[in-house]
DSSP file (Angstrom, degrees, kcal/mol; ACC not computed):
  #  RESIDUE AA STRUCTURE BP1 BP2  ACC     N-H-->O    O-->H-N    N-H-->O    O-->H-N    TCO  KAPPA ALPHA  PHI   PSI    X-CA   Y-CA   Z-CA
    1    1 A M              0   0    0      0, 0.0     2,-0.2     0, 0.0    27,-0.2   0.000 360.0 360.0 360.0 122.3    0.0    0.0    0.0
    2    2 A E    >>  -     0   0    0     25,-0.3     4,-1.3     1,-0.1     3,-0.5  -0.491 360.0-123.4 -79.0 150.1    1.5    3.3   -1.0
    3    3 A M  H 3> S+     0   0    0      1,-0.2     4,-2.4     2,-0.2     5,-0.1   0.768 110.5  65.1 -62.3 -25.7    1.4    6.3    1.3
    4    4 A K  H 3> S+     0   0    0      2,-0.2     4,-2.0     1,-0.2    -1,-0.2   0.895 100.7  49.4 -66.9 -39.7   -0.3    8.2   -1.5
    5    5 A K  H <> S+     0   0    0     -3,-0.5     4,-1.6     2,-0.2    -1,-0.2   0.875 112.2  48.0 -67.7 -37.1   -3.4    5.9   -1.3
    6    6 A I  H  X S+     0   0    0     -4,-1.3     4,-1.9     2,-0.2    -2,-0.2   0.900 111.1  51.1 -70.8 -40.6   -3.5    6.3    2.5
    7    7 A S  H  X S+     0   0    0     -4,-2.4     4,-1.5     1,-0.2    -2,-0.2   0.853 107.3  53.2 -66.5 -33.4   -3.2   10.1    2.1
    8    8 A L  H  < S+     0   0    0     -4,-2.0    -1,-0.2     1,-0.2    -2,-0.2   0.889 110.0  48.3 -65.3 -40.1   -6.0   10.2   -0.4
    9    9 A E  H  < S+     0   0    0     -4,-1.6    -2,-0.2     1,-0.2    -1,-0.2   0.833 109.3  53.2 -67.5 -34.0   -8.2    8.3    2.0
   10   10 A L  H >< S-     0   0    0     -4,-1.9     3,-1.6     1,-0.2     2,-0.4   0.816  83.8-176.3 -69.8 -31.0   -7.3   10.6    4.8
   11   11 A G  T 3<  -     0   0    0     -4,-1.5    -1,-0.2     1,-0.2    -2,-0.1  -0.549  68.8 -23.2  69.0-125.7   -8.3   13.7    2.8
   12   12 A N  T 3  S+     0   0    0     -2,-0.4     2,-0.3     2,-0.1    -1,-0.2   0.139 110.6 111.3-106.6  19.3   -7.4   16.8    4.9
   13   13 A R    <   -     0   0    0     -3,-1.6    -3,-0.0    -6,-0.2     5,-0.0  -0.663  69.3-119.9 -90.4 150.3   -7.5   15.0    8.3
   14   14 A A    >>  -     0   0    0     -2,-0.3     3,-1.8     1,-0.1     4,-0.8  -0.604  22.9-119.4 -84.2 148.9   -4.4   14.4   10.3
   15   15 A P  T 34 S+     0   0    0      0, 0.0     3,-0.4     0, 0.0    27,-0.4   0.789 112.8  62.5 -59.7 -24.7   -3.6   10.7   11.1
   16   16 A E  T 34 S+     0   0    0      1,-0.2    26,-0.2    24,-0.2    24,-0.0   0.727 104.5  47.4 -72.7 -19.5   -3.9   11.5   14.8
   17   17 A E  T <4 S+     0   0    0     -3,-1.8     2,-0.3    24,-0.1    -1,-0.2   0.605  85.5 108.9 -95.6 -13.2   -7.6   12.4   14.4
   18   18 A V     <  +     0   0    0     -4,-0.8    24,-0.2    -3,-0.4     3,-0.1  -0.481  30.6 166.9 -73.4 124.5   -8.6    9.3   12.3
   19   19 A T  S    S+     0   0    0     -2,-0.3    25,-2.8     1,-0.3    26,-2.0   0.645  70.4  37.6-108.0 -22.8  -10.8    6.8   14.0
   20   20 A E  E     +a   45   0A   0     24,-0.2     2,-0.4    23,-0.2    -1,-0.3  -0.998  62.2 179.9-132.2 136.2  -11.9    4.8   10.9
   21   21 A L  E     -a   46   0A   0     24,-2.1    26,-2.5    -2,-0.4     2,-0.6  -0.982   8.0-166.8-138.9 122.6   -9.8    4.0    7.8
   22   22 A V  E     +a   47   0A   0     -2,-0.4    26,-0.2    24,-0.2    24,-0.0  -0.947  17.7 161.5-113.3 115.8  -11.0    2.0    4.8
   23   23 A L    >   +     0   0    0     24,-3.3     3,-1.6    -2,-0.6    25,-0.1  -0.051  18.9 159.3-119.5  29.0   -8.2    0.8    2.5
   24   24 A D  T 3   +     0   0    0      1,-0.3    26,-0.2    23,-0.1     3,-0.1  -0.233  68.1   7.2 -61.3 140.1  -10.1   -1.9    0.6
   25   25 A N  T 3  S+     0   0    0     24,-2.5     2,-1.0     1,-0.2    -1,-0.3   0.589  86.7 132.1  64.7  13.3   -8.6   -2.9   -2.8
   26   26 A C    <   -     0   0    0     -3,-1.6    -1,-0.2    23,-0.2    -3,-0.0  -0.829  59.8-130.1 -90.9  99.3   -5.5   -0.7   -2.4
   27   27 A L        -     0   0    0     -2,-1.0   -25,-0.3    -3,-0.1    25,-0.2  -0.204  15.6-127.4 -61.0 137.7   -2.9   -3.3   -3.4
   28   28 A C        -     0   0    0     23,-2.8     2,-0.6   -27,-0.2     3,-0.2  -0.428  16.8-119.7 -79.2 155.4    0.1   -3.8   -1.1
   29   29 A V  B >  S-E   32   0B   0      3,-0.6     3,-1.5     1,-0.2    -1,-0.0  -0.871  95.4  -9.5 -94.7 123.0    3.7   -3.7   -2.2
   30   30 A N  T 3  S-     0   0    0     -2,-0.6    -1,-0.2     1,-0.3     3,-0.1   0.692 119.4 -75.8  61.4  19.2    5.5   -7.0   -1.6
   31   31 A G  T 3  S+     0   0    0      1,-0.2    23,-2.6    -3,-0.2    24,-1.9   0.667 104.2 113.6  71.3  18.7    2.4   -8.2    0.5
   32   32 A E  B <  S-E   29   0B   0     -3,-1.5    -3,-0.6    21,-0.2     2,-0.5  -0.848  75.0 -98.8-122.5 158.9    3.3   -6.1    3.5
   33   33 A I        +     0   0    0     22,-0.5     2,-0.4    -2,-0.3   -31,-0.0  -0.612  47.7 169.4 -75.8 123.3    1.8   -3.1    5.3
   34   34 A E        +     0   0    0     -2,-0.5     3,-0.1   -33,-0.1    25,-0.0  -0.988  57.1  24.1-132.2 142.7    3.5    0.1    4.2
   35   35 A G  S    S+     0   0    0     -2,-0.4     2,-0.7     1,-0.2   -33,-0.1   0.161  87.1 111.9  92.7 -21.2    2.4    3.7    4.9
   36   36 A L        +     0   0    0    -35,-0.1    -1,-0.2    22,-0.1     2,-0.2  -0.794  51.0 179.9 -89.4 115.0    0.4    2.8    8.0
   37   37 A K    >   -     0   0    0     -2,-0.7     3,-1.3    -3,-0.1    -3,-0.0  -0.519  46.4 -98.5-114.2 177.1    2.4    4.3   10.9
   38   38 A D  T 3  S+     0   0    0      1,-0.3    -2,-0.0    -2,-0.2    -1,-0.0   0.604 106.7  85.2 -69.0 -12.4    2.2    4.7   14.7
   39   39 A T  T 3   +     0   0    0      1,-0.2     2,-2.2     2,-0.1     3,-0.3   0.705  66.0  85.5 -65.6 -18.5    0.7    8.2   14.2
   40   40 A F    X   +     0   0    0     -3,-1.3     3,-0.8     1,-0.2    -1,-0.2  -0.417  52.6 149.9 -81.3  64.5   -2.8    6.6   13.8
   41   41 A K  T 3   +     0   0    0     -2,-2.2    23,-0.3     1,-0.2    -1,-0.2   0.763  67.1  45.2 -71.6 -27.7   -3.2    6.6   17.6
   42   42 A E  T 3  S+     0   0    0    -27,-0.4    -1,-0.2    -3,-0.3     2,-0.2   0.365  78.3 133.4 -97.8   4.2   -7.0    7.0   17.6
   43   43 A L    <   +     0   0    0     -3,-0.8    21,-0.2     1,-0.2   -24,-0.2  -0.375  16.8 160.6 -65.9 122.8   -7.7    4.3   14.9
   44   44 A E        +     0   0    0    -25,-2.8    22,-2.6     1,-0.3    23,-2.4   0.644  64.1  39.1-112.8 -26.3  -10.6    2.0   16.1
   45   45 A F  E     +ab  20  67A   0    -26,-2.0   -24,-2.1    21,-0.2     2,-0.4  -0.997  60.8 175.0-132.7 129.1  -11.7    0.5   12.7
   46   46 A L  E     -ab  21  68A   0     21,-2.2    23,-2.5    -2,-0.4     2,-0.5  -0.998   9.1-167.6-134.7 127.6   -9.5   -0.6    9.8
   47   47 A S  E     +ab  22  69A   0    -26,-2.5   -24,-3.3    -2,-0.4    23,-0.2  -0.969  18.1 160.1-117.9 121.7  -10.6   -2.3    6.7
   48   48 A M    >   +     0   0    0     21,-3.3     3,-0.6    -2,-0.5     2,-0.3  -0.413  19.0 162.0-133.1  54.7   -8.0   -3.8    4.4
   49   49 A A  T 3   +     0   0    0      1,-0.2   -24,-2.5     2,-0.1   -23,-0.2  -0.607  66.2   2.4 -81.4 136.3  -10.0   -6.3    2.4
   50   50 A N  T 3  S+     0   0    0     21,-2.2    -1,-0.2    -2,-0.3    23,-0.2   0.908  84.2 128.8  60.9  47.3   -8.6   -7.5   -0.9
   51   51 A V  S <  S-     0   0    0     -3,-0.6   -23,-2.8    20,-0.2   -20,-0.2   0.271  76.9-114.2-111.9   8.2   -5.2   -5.7   -0.6
   52   52 A E        +     0   0    0     20,-0.5     2,-0.4     1,-0.2    21,-0.1   0.841  53.3 171.5  57.4  37.5   -3.1   -8.8   -1.3
   53   53 A L        +     0   0    0     -5,-0.2    21,-2.1     1,-0.1    -1,-0.2  -0.639  15.1 164.8 -78.5 128.0   -1.6   -8.6    2.2
   54   54 A S        +     0   0    0    -23,-2.6    22,-0.6    -2,-0.4     2,-0.4   0.527  59.3  41.2-118.9 -12.2    0.5  -11.6    3.1
   55   55 A S        -     0   0    0    -24,-1.9   -22,-0.5    20,-0.1    -1,-0.2  -0.992  44.7-166.2-139.8 145.5    2.4  -10.5    6.2
   56   56 A L    >   +     0   0    0     -2,-0.4     3,-1.3    21,-0.2   -24,-0.1   0.071  61.4 112.8-110.5  21.1    1.7   -8.5    9.4
   57   57 A A  T 3  S+     0   0    0      1,-0.3    -1,-0.1    24,-0.0   -25,-0.1   0.847  76.8  45.8 -63.8 -36.2    5.4   -8.1   10.2
   58   58 A Q  T 3  S+     0   0    0     -3,-0.2    -1,-0.3     2,-0.0   -22,-0.1   0.075  80.2 141.2 -96.5  26.6    5.5   -4.4    9.6
   59   59 A L    <   -     0   0    0     -3,-1.3   -22,-0.1     1,-0.1     2,-0.1  -0.511  44.4-140.0 -66.9 125.2    2.4   -3.7   11.6
   60   60 A P        -     0   0    0      0, 0.0     2,-0.5     0, 0.0   -23,-0.1  -0.352  35.3 -81.5 -79.9 170.2    2.6   -0.5   13.7
   61   61 A S        +     0   0    0      1,-0.1     2,-0.4    -2,-0.1    25,-0.2  -0.608  46.6 177.9 -73.2 119.6    1.2   -0.3   17.2
   62   62 A L    >   +     0   0    0     23,-2.3     3,-1.2    -2,-0.5    26,-0.3  -0.738   4.1 172.8-123.4  78.3   -2.5    0.4   17.0
   63   63 A N  T 3  S+     0   0    0     -2,-0.4    25,-0.3     1,-0.3    -1,-0.1   0.729  75.9  42.9 -64.7 -25.4   -3.5    0.4   20.6
   64   64 A K  T 3  S+     0   0    0    -23,-0.3    -1,-0.3   -21,-0.2     2,-0.2   0.384  80.1 125.9-103.2   3.6   -7.1    1.5   20.1
   65   65 A L    <   +     0   0    0     -3,-1.2    23,-0.3     1,-0.2   -21,-0.2  -0.460  22.4 161.9 -67.9 127.5   -7.9   -0.7   17.1
   66   66 A R        +     0   0    0    -22,-2.6    24,-2.8     1,-0.3    25,-2.2   0.705  60.7  39.0-114.5 -40.5  -11.0   -2.7   17.9
   67   67 A K  E     +bc  45  91A   0    -23,-2.4   -21,-2.2    23,-0.2     2,-0.4  -0.960  60.5 178.5-122.1 133.2  -12.3   -3.9   14.5
   68   68 A W  E     -bc  46  92A   0     23,-2.3    25,-2.3    -2,-0.4     2,-0.7  -0.959  14.7-159.0-137.1 119.1  -10.2   -5.1   11.7
   69   69 A E  E     +bc  47  93A   0    -23,-2.5   -21,-3.3    -2,-0.4    25,-0.1  -0.854  25.5 155.8 -93.6 110.1  -11.4   -6.4    8.3
   70   70 A L        +     0   0    0     23,-2.0     3,-0.5    -2,-0.7     5,-0.2  -0.016  24.2 146.3-121.4  28.4   -8.6   -8.5    6.6
   71   71 A S        +     0   0    0      1,-0.2   -21,-2.2   -22,-0.1   -20,-0.2  -0.279  57.6  20.9 -71.6 156.1  -10.8  -10.6    4.4
   72   72 A D  S    S+     0   0    0     23,-2.4   -20,-0.5   -23,-0.2    -1,-0.2   0.863  92.3 121.2  59.6  46.1   -9.8  -11.8    0.9
   73   73 A N  S    S-     0   0    0     -3,-0.5    -1,-0.2    22,-0.2   -19,-0.1  -0.451  72.6-110.2-114.9-168.0   -6.0  -11.5    1.4
   74   74 A I        +     0   0    0    -21,-2.1     2,-0.3    23,-0.2    23,-0.1  -0.137  59.5 145.3-121.1  36.0   -3.2  -14.0    1.2
   75   75 A I        +     0   0    0     -5,-0.2    23,-1.2     1,-0.1    24,-0.1  -0.578  12.7 163.9 -76.7 132.5   -2.3  -14.2    5.0
   76   76 A S        -     0   0    0    -22,-0.6    24,-0.3     1,-0.3     2,-0.3   0.462  61.4 -20.5-126.1  -8.7   -1.2  -17.7    6.0
   77   77 A G  S    S+     0   0    0    -23,-0.3    -1,-0.3    22,-0.1   -21,-0.2  -0.957  80.4  95.5-175.0-171.2    0.5  -17.0    9.4
   78   78 A G    >   +     0   0    0     -2,-0.3     3,-1.1   -23,-0.1     4,-0.2   0.682  43.4 138.1  80.5  19.5    2.2  -14.5   11.6
   79   79 A L  T >   +     0   0    0     25,-0.3     3,-1.4     1,-0.2     4,-0.4   0.576  49.8  85.5 -76.1  -8.4   -0.9  -13.6   13.7
   80   80 A E  T >> S+     0   0    0      1,-0.3     3,-0.7     2,-0.2     4,-0.6   0.717  76.8  70.9 -66.4 -18.8    1.1  -13.6   17.0
   81   81 A V  H X> S+     0   0    0     -3,-1.1     4,-2.6     1,-0.2     3,-0.6   0.798  84.9  68.4 -64.2 -30.0    2.1  -10.0   16.2
   82   82 A L  H <> S+     0   0    0     -3,-1.4     4,-2.2     1,-0.2    -1,-0.2   0.823  89.2  62.8 -63.5 -32.4   -1.6   -8.9   16.9
   83   83 A A  H <4 S+     0   0    0     -3,-0.7    29,-0.3    -4,-0.4    -1,-0.2   0.891 115.1  31.3 -59.8 -39.2   -1.3   -9.7   20.6
   84   84 A E  H << S+     0   0    0     -4,-0.6    -2,-0.2    -3,-0.6    -1,-0.2   0.889 126.6  39.1 -85.1 -43.3    1.4   -7.1   21.0
   85   85 A K  H  < S+     0   0    0     -4,-2.6   -23,-2.3     1,-0.2    -3,-0.2   0.800 125.4  30.7 -83.4 -29.8    0.4   -4.5   18.4
   86   86 A C    ><  +     0   0    0     -4,-2.2     3,-1.4    -5,-0.3    -1,-0.2  -0.616  64.9 162.6-130.1  71.9   -3.4   -4.5   18.7
   87   87 A P  T 3  S+     0   0    0      0, 0.0    26,-0.4     0, 0.0    -1,-0.1   0.699  74.8  50.4 -68.8 -18.8   -4.2   -5.4   22.4
   88   88 A H  T 3  S+     0   0    0    -26,-0.3     2,-0.2   -25,-0.3   -25,-0.1   0.203  74.7 138.4-104.5  15.0   -7.8   -4.1   22.3
   89   89 A L    <   +     0   0    0     -3,-1.4   -23,-0.2    -7,-0.2   -22,-0.2  -0.417  15.9 163.6 -62.3 124.0   -8.9   -6.0   19.1
   90   90 A T        +     0   0    0    -24,-2.8    31,-2.6     1,-0.3     2,-0.4   0.530  64.2  41.5-118.7 -10.8  -12.4   -7.5   19.5
   91   91 A Y  E     +cd  67 121A   0    -25,-2.2   -23,-2.3    29,-0.2     2,-0.4  -0.970  58.3 170.3-142.0 123.6  -13.3   -8.2   15.9
   92   92 A L  E     -cd  68 122A   0     29,-2.1    31,-2.6    -2,-0.4     2,-0.7  -0.984  15.6-160.5-136.9 122.4  -11.1   -9.7   13.3
   93   93 A N  E     +cd  69 123A   0    -25,-2.3   -23,-2.0    -2,-0.4    31,-0.2  -0.897  22.4 159.8-104.3 110.6  -12.3  -10.9    9.9
   94   94 A L    >   +     0   0    0     29,-3.3     3,-1.2    -2,-0.7     5,-0.3   0.181  24.9 139.1-112.2  15.0   -9.8  -13.3    8.3
   95   95 A S  T 3   +     0   0    0     28,-0.7   -23,-2.4     1,-0.2   -22,-0.2  -0.311  65.3  25.9 -68.1 146.2  -12.2  -15.0    5.8
   96   96 A G  T 3  S+     0   0    0     28,-0.5    -1,-0.2     1,-0.3     2,-0.1   0.632  94.0 122.0  79.6  15.8  -10.8  -15.7    2.3
   97   97 A N  S <  S-     0   0    0     -3,-1.2    -1,-0.3   -25,-0.2   -23,-0.2  -0.443  77.5-101.6-100.4 179.5   -7.2  -15.9    3.5
   98   98 A K        +     0   0    0    -23,-1.2     2,-0.4    -2,-0.1   -22,-0.1  -0.007  68.8 138.9 -93.6  28.3   -4.7  -18.8    3.0
   99   99 A I        -     0   0    0     -5,-0.3    -3,-0.1     1,-0.2   -23,-0.1  -0.638  26.6-179.7 -77.3 126.3   -5.1  -20.0    6.6
  100  100 A K        +     0   0    0     -2,-0.4     2,-0.3   -24,-0.3    -1,-0.2   0.741  56.3  18.6-103.7 -27.8   -5.2  -23.8    6.5
  101  101 A D  S >  S-     0   0    0      1,-0.0     3,-1.1     0, 0.0     4,-0.4  -0.933  73.0-109.6-144.4 168.7   -5.5  -24.9   10.1
  102  102 A L  G >> S+     0   0    0     -2,-0.3     4,-1.1     1,-0.2     3,-0.6   0.674 103.7  77.8 -73.3 -18.5   -6.5  -23.7   13.5
  103  103 A S  G 34 S+     0   0    0      1,-0.2     4,-0.4     2,-0.2    -1,-0.2   0.820  90.4  57.3 -60.6 -29.6   -2.9  -23.8   14.9
  104  104 A T  G X4 S+     0   0    0     -3,-1.1     3,-0.5     1,-0.2   -25,-0.3   0.846 108.3  45.9 -66.8 -33.8   -2.3  -20.6   13.0
  105  105 A V  G X4 S+     0   0    0     -3,-0.6     3,-1.6    -4,-0.4     4,-0.5   0.608  88.9  87.1 -86.8 -13.3   -5.1  -18.9   14.9
  106  106 A E  G >< S+     0   0    0     -4,-1.1     3,-1.2     1,-0.3     4,-0.5   0.780  75.2  70.0 -58.8 -28.3   -4.0  -20.2   18.2
  107  107 A A  G X  S+     0   0    0     -3,-0.5     3,-1.0    -4,-0.4    -1,-0.3   0.829  91.7  60.2 -58.0 -30.6   -1.7  -17.2   18.7
  108  108 A L  G X  S+     0   0    0     -3,-1.6     3,-1.5     1,-0.2    -1,-0.3   0.780  91.4  67.0 -65.9 -27.3   -4.8  -15.1   19.1
  109  109 A M  G <  S+     0   0    0     -3,-1.2    -1,-0.2    -4,-0.5    -2,-0.2   0.680  93.6  59.5 -72.0 -15.5   -5.9  -17.0   22.1
  110  110 A E  G <  S+     0   0    0     -3,-1.0    -1,-0.3    -4,-0.5    -2,-0.2   0.504  78.1 121.7 -87.1  -4.3   -2.9  -15.7   24.0
  111  111 A M  S X> S-     0   0    0     -3,-1.5     4,-1.2    -4,-0.2     3,-1.0  -0.247  74.6-118.2 -63.2 148.2   -4.0  -12.1   23.6
  112  112 A K  H 3> S+     0   0    0    -29,-0.3     4,-1.8     1,-0.3     6,-0.2   0.813 112.1  62.0 -56.0 -35.4   -4.5  -10.1   26.8
  113  113 A M  H 34>S+     0   0    0    -26,-0.4     5,-2.5     1,-0.2    -1,-0.3   0.833 102.0  50.9 -66.6 -29.8   -8.2   -9.5   25.9
  114  114 A M  H X45S+     0   0    0     -3,-1.0     3,-1.1    -6,-0.2    -1,-0.2   0.847 108.1  52.4 -72.1 -32.4   -8.8  -13.3   26.0
  115  115 A K  H 3<5S+     0   0    0     -4,-1.2    -2,-0.2     1,-0.3    -1,-0.2   0.835 104.9  55.5 -70.1 -31.0   -7.2  -13.5   29.4
  116  116 A R  T 3<5S-     0   0    0     -4,-1.8    -1,-0.3     2,-0.1    -2,-0.2   0.377 118.4-115.3 -82.5   5.2   -9.5  -10.7   30.6
  117  117 A K  T < 5 +     0   0    0     -3,-1.1     2,-0.4     1,-0.3    -3,-0.2   0.735  67.6 144.7  67.6  24.8  -12.4  -12.9   29.5
  118  118 A R      < -     0   0    0     -5,-2.5     2,-0.3    -6,-0.2    -1,-0.3  -0.781  50.6-120.6 -89.0 138.9  -13.5  -10.4   26.8
  119  119 A K        -     0   0    0     -2,-0.4     2,-0.5    -3,-0.1    -5,-0.1  -0.596  20.3-156.3 -85.8 139.0  -14.8  -12.2   23.8
  120  120 A M        -     0   0    0     -2,-0.3     2,-0.8     2,-0.0   -29,-0.2  -0.948  11.2-141.2-110.7 129.4  -13.2  -11.8   20.4
  121  121 A K  E     -d   91   0A   0    -31,-2.6   -29,-2.1    -2,-0.5     2,-0.7  -0.802  19.4-169.6 -91.6 114.3  -15.3  -12.5   17.4
  122  122 A L  E     -d   92   0A   0     -2,-0.8     2,-0.9   -31,-0.2     3,-0.3  -0.904   3.7-163.5-108.4 108.5  -13.1  -14.2   14.9
  123  123 A V  E     +d   93   0A   0    -31,-2.6   -29,-3.3    -2,-0.7   -28,-0.7  -0.811  43.4 116.7 -95.2 107.2  -14.6  -14.5   11.5
  124  124 A H  S >  S+     0   0    0     -2,-0.9     3,-0.5   -30,-0.2   -28,-0.5   0.552  70.2  47.3-132.5 -39.1  -12.8  -17.0    9.4
  125  125 A W  T >> S+     0   0    0     -3,-0.3     3,-1.2     1,-0.2     4,-0.8   0.422  81.9  95.0 -92.8   2.5  -15.0  -19.9    8.5
  126  126 A K  H 3> S+     0   0    0      1,-0.3     4,-1.2     2,-0.2     3,-0.5   0.827  80.9  58.1 -64.0 -30.9  -18.0  -17.8    7.4
  127  127 A D  H <> S+     0   0    0     -3,-0.5     4,-2.6     1,-0.2    -1,-0.3   0.723  92.9  68.4 -73.5 -17.5  -16.9  -18.0    3.8
  128  128 A M  H <> S+     0   0    0     -3,-1.2     4,-2.3     2,-0.2    -1,-0.2   0.883  99.1  50.4 -63.8 -37.0  -17.0  -21.8    3.9
  129  129 A R  H  X S+     0   0    0     -4,-0.8     4,-2.5    -3,-0.5    -1,-0.2   0.920 109.4  51.3 -64.6 -43.2  -20.8  -21.6    4.2
  130  130 A K  H  X S+     0   0    0     -4,-1.2     4,-2.5     1,-0.2    -2,-0.2   0.930 109.8  49.9 -60.1 -45.7  -20.9  -19.3    1.2
  131  131 A R  H  X S+     0   0    0     -4,-2.6     4,-2.4     1,-0.2    -1,-0.2   0.911 109.4  50.9 -60.7 -43.0  -18.8  -21.8   -0.8
  132  132 A R  H  X S+     0   0    0     -4,-2.3     4,-2.4     1,-0.2    -1,-0.2   0.919 110.6  49.6 -58.7 -44.2  -21.1  -24.6    0.2
  133  133 A K  H  X S+     0   0    0     -4,-2.5     4,-2.3     1,-0.2    -2,-0.2   0.889 111.3  48.1 -64.0 -39.3  -24.1  -22.6   -1.0
  134  134 A K  H  X S+     0   0    0     -4,-2.5     4,-2.3     2,-0.2    -1,-0.2   0.886 110.3  52.7 -67.5 -36.4  -22.5  -21.8   -4.3
  135  135 A R  H  X S+     0   0    0     -4,-2.4     4,-2.4     2,-0.2    -2,-0.2   0.918 109.2  49.3 -64.6 -42.4  -21.5  -25.4   -4.8
  136  136 A K  H  X S+     0   0    0     -4,-2.4     4,-2.6     1,-0.2    -2,-0.2   0.928 110.4  50.7 -59.8 -45.6  -25.1  -26.4   -4.2
  137  137 A R  H  X S+     0   0    0     -4,-2.3     4,-2.4     1,-0.2    -1,-0.2   0.905 110.3  49.7 -60.0 -40.9  -26.3  -23.9   -6.7
  138  138 A R  H  X S+     0   0    0     -4,-2.3     4,-2.5     2,-0.2    -1,-0.2   0.894 109.5  51.1 -64.7 -40.3  -23.9  -25.1   -9.2
  139  139 A M  H  X S+     0   0    0     -4,-2.4     4,-2.5     2,-0.2    -2,-0.2   0.917 109.9  49.8 -64.6 -42.0  -25.0  -28.7   -8.7
  140  140 A K  H  X S+     0   0    0     -4,-2.6     4,-2.6     1,-0.2    -2,-0.2   0.936 110.8  49.9 -61.5 -45.2  -28.7  -27.7   -9.2
  141  141 A M  H  X S+     0   0    0     -4,-2.4     4,-2.4     1,-0.2    -2,-0.2   0.912 110.3  49.9 -63.1 -40.8  -27.7  -25.9  -12.4
  142  142 A R  H  X S+     0   0    0     -4,-2.5     4,-2.6     2,-0.2    -1,-0.2   0.927 111.1  49.7 -60.0 -45.5  -25.8  -29.0  -13.7
  143  143 A M  H  X S+     0   0    0     -4,-2.5     4,-2.4     1,-0.2    -2,-0.2   0.912 111.0  49.2 -60.7 -44.1  -28.8  -31.2  -12.9
  144  144 A R  H  X S+     0   0    0     -4,-2.6     4,-2.3     2,-0.2    -1,-0.2   0.915 111.9  48.8 -60.3 -44.2  -31.2  -28.8  -14.7
  145  145 A M  H  X S+     0   0    0     -4,-2.4     4,-2.5     1,-0.2    -2,-0.2   0.887 110.5  50.5 -66.3 -39.5  -28.8  -28.7  -17.7
  146  146 A K  H  X S+     0   0    0     -4,-2.6     4,-2.2     2,-0.2    -1,-0.2   0.904 110.5  50.0 -67.1 -38.4  -28.6  -32.5  -17.8
  147  147 A M  H  X S+     0   0    0     -4,-2.4     4,-2.3     1,-0.2    -2,-0.2   0.912 111.3  48.2 -66.0 -39.5  -32.4  -32.8  -17.6
  148  148 A K  H  X S+     0   0    0     -4,-2.3     4,-2.6     1,-0.2    -2,-0.2   0.899 111.0  51.1 -66.4 -38.7  -32.7  -30.4  -20.5
  149  149 A M  H  X S+     0   0    0     -4,-2.5     4,-2.6     2,-0.2    -1,-0.2   0.893 109.7  49.8 -64.5 -38.3  -30.1  -32.3  -22.5
  150  150 A K  H  X S+     0   0    0     -4,-2.2     4,-2.8     2,-0.2     5,-0.2   0.913 110.9  50.2 -66.3 -39.5  -32.0  -35.5  -21.9
  151  151 A Q  H  X S+     0   0    0     -4,-2.3     4,-2.2     1,-0.2    -2,-0.2   0.920 111.9  47.5 -63.0 -42.9  -35.2  -33.8  -23.0
  152  152 A V  H  X S+     0   0    0     -4,-2.6     4,-2.5     2,-0.2    -2,-0.2   0.925 112.7  49.3 -64.5 -43.3  -33.5  -32.5  -26.2
  153  153 A Q  H  X S+     0   0    0     -4,-2.6     4,-2.3     1,-0.2    -2,-0.2   0.912 112.1  46.8 -66.5 -40.8  -32.1  -36.0  -26.9
  154  154 A S  H  X S+     0   0    0     -4,-2.8     4,-2.4     1,-0.2    -1,-0.2   0.869 110.8  53.4 -68.4 -32.8  -35.4  -37.8  -26.4
  155  155 A W  H  X S+     0   0    0     -4,-2.2     4,-2.5    -5,-0.2    -2,-0.2   0.914 109.2  48.4 -62.2 -44.3  -37.0  -35.2  -28.6
  156  156 A E  H  X S+     0   0    0     -4,-2.5     4,-2.4     2,-0.2    -2,-0.2   0.911 111.4  50.4 -64.7 -41.2  -34.4  -35.8  -31.3
  157  157 A R  H  X S+     0   0    0     -4,-2.3     4,-2.6     1,-0.2    -2,-0.2   0.944 112.0  47.3 -61.9 -45.6  -35.0  -39.6  -31.0
  158  158 A E  H  X S+     0   0    0     -4,-2.4     4,-2.3     1,-0.2    -2,-0.2   0.891 111.0  51.9 -62.7 -39.6  -38.8  -39.1  -31.3
  159  159 A K  H  X S+     0   0    0     -4,-2.5     4,-2.5     2,-0.2    -1,-0.2   0.911 109.9  48.6 -65.4 -42.2  -38.4  -36.8  -34.3
  160  160 A R  H  X S+     0   0    0     -4,-2.4     4,-2.5     2,-0.2    -2,-0.2   0.917 111.7  49.3 -63.6 -43.7  -36.2  -39.4  -36.1
  161  161 A K  H  X S+     0   0    0     -4,-2.6     4,-1.5     1,-0.2    -2,-0.2   0.918 112.5  48.0 -61.6 -41.6  -38.7  -42.2  -35.4
  162  162 A W  H  X S+     0   0    0     -4,-2.3     4,-1.0     1,-0.2    -2,-0.2   0.903 112.3  49.5 -65.3 -42.0  -41.5  -40.0  -36.7
  163  163 A A  H  < S+     0   0    0     -4,-2.5     3,-0.2     1,-0.2    -1,-0.2   0.861 111.2  48.7 -67.2 -36.9  -39.5  -39.1  -39.8
  164  164 A S  H  < S+     0   0    0     -4,-2.5    -1,-0.2     1,-0.2    -2,-0.2   0.764 108.0  55.1 -75.3 -23.8  -38.6  -42.8  -40.5
  165  165 A N  H  <        0   0    0     -4,-1.5    -1,-0.2     1,-0.2    -2,-0.2   0.711 360.0 360.0 -82.3 -21.7  -42.2  -43.9  -40.1
  166  166 A T     <        0   0    0     -4,-1.0    -1,-0.2    -3,-0.2    -2,-0.2   0.444 360.0 360.0 -95.5 360.0  -43.5  -41.4  -42.7
């Protein structure tokens, strides 16, 4: 993500004043966070959906961040950084990333907020339901197409029979 894109989103506001920042579809350079600095002290909501983010290594300290949309990226690990850099995070959407097993997400369980018995809503598997629904729809469409093809084939057979009898 280039600093120019972040400054366009900021408009004429100072980074210290921003509480919400939406950077959806602003592609990252080398899959890492660039341009997002420690100066965003009041940031509570951050959306970085579909930015081709693969690493959280250069994540600045975002102490007031509560909600983070990270859907449709290519993150596969390195979530342990969140415990230190975003201690007040209560909502994290990781759906559509390259996370393959729950051991990757276990780092989030160590966060201070979990120890304080605050619940964190981790959205990762919601896109699995969407995929199942899409798969069912495709299967129904295939079945309909097969039925139509059978009807066309039987119609062709009947037409040939009729033509041969006359």
